[in-house]
C-alpha positions in Angstrom: 16.3 -6.0 -6.2 15.5 -9.5 -5.1 12.1 -11.0 -5.2 10.7 -12.5 -2.0 9.9 -16.2 -1.7 6.3 -17.3 -1.0 7.3 -18.1 2.6 8.8 -14.6 3.1 5.7 -13.0 1.6 3.4 -15.0 3.9 5.5 -14.2 7.0 5.4 -10.5 6.1 1.6 -10.6 5.5 1.2 -12.0 9.0 2.7 -8.7 10.3 0.1 -6.4 8.7 -3.5 -5.7 9.5 -4.7 -4.0 6.3 -2.8 -5.7 3.4 -3.7 -8.9 1.6 -2.3 -10.7 -1.5 -4.2 -10.6 -4.7 -2.8 -11.7 -8.1 0.7 -11.6 -6.5 0.3 -8.0 -5.4 -0.1 -6.4 -2.0 -3.5 -4.7 -2.0 -5.6 -2.7 0.4 -8.6 -0.5 0.4 -9.1 2.3 2.9 -12.6 3.7 3.3 -13.4 7.4 3.9 -16.5 9.5 4.4 -16.0 11.5 1.2 -13.9 12.3 -1.8 -11.9 15.1 -0.2 -10.6 12.9 2.6 -9.7 10.1 0.1 -7.8 12.6 -2.0 -5.8 13.9 1.0 -4.9 10.4 1.9 -3.9 9.6 -1.7 -1.7 12.6 -1.8 0.2 11.5 1.3 0.7 8.1 -0.5 2.2 9.9 -3.5 4.7 11.6 -1.3 5.8 8.3 0.3 6.0 6.6 -3.1 8.3 9.2 -4.4 10.5 8.9 -1.3 10.8 5.1 -2.0 11.2 5.5 -5.8 8.1 3.4 -6.1 5.0 3.7 -8.4 2.0 1.9 -6.8 -1.4 1.7 -8.4 -3.6 4.1 -6.5 -7.3 4.4 -7.3 -9.3 7.2 -5.7 -13.0 7.0 -5.5 -15.7 8.7 -3.5 -15.3 7.2 -0.1 -12.2 5.0 -0.7 -8.7 4.6 -1.9 -7.4 1.3 -3.4 -3.7 0.7 -3.4 -1.8 -2.1 -5.3 1.9 -2.6 -4.6 4.2 -4.6 -6.8 7.8 -3.9 -8.0 7.5 -3.5 -11.7 11.3 -3.6 -12.2 11.6 -6.9 -10.4 8.2 -8.2 -11.7 7.5 -9.5 -8.2 7.0 -8.5 -4.6 10.2 -7.2 -2.9 11.3 -5.9 0.4 10.6 -2.4 -1.0 6.9 -3.1 -1.4 6.6 -4.2 2.2 8.6 -1.1 3.4 6.1 1.2 1.6 3.2 -0.9 2.8 4.3 -0.5 6.4 4.6 3.3 6.1 1.1 3.5 4.5 -0.3 1.4 7.3 1.3 3.9 9.8 -0.6 6.8 8.1 -3.8 4.8 8.2 -3.3 4.3 11.9 -3.0 8.1 12.5 -6.2 9.0 10.7 -8.8 10.5 12.9 -11.8 8.3 12.1 -14.3 10.3 14.2 
């Protein structure tokens, strides 16, 4: 697994609407009306993470879910992090926010 250069990371960050870079990790927070919705969302992330053989940091709180992506085995950001980030962003886009 090859780490991405700073230029590659910046280019990929420009393609996303919910992710940012913090301490060399991809991070996002998705807000919900309650704990139940946050848990359902987190469970869908767990399923994606398993599919990608990835282990993101996921923090579930009342009203929100925080996600940190970083490839532990490469000790850096890799293409795999951005692939998972893109799929998570697709789920966020399908949430009924009514």
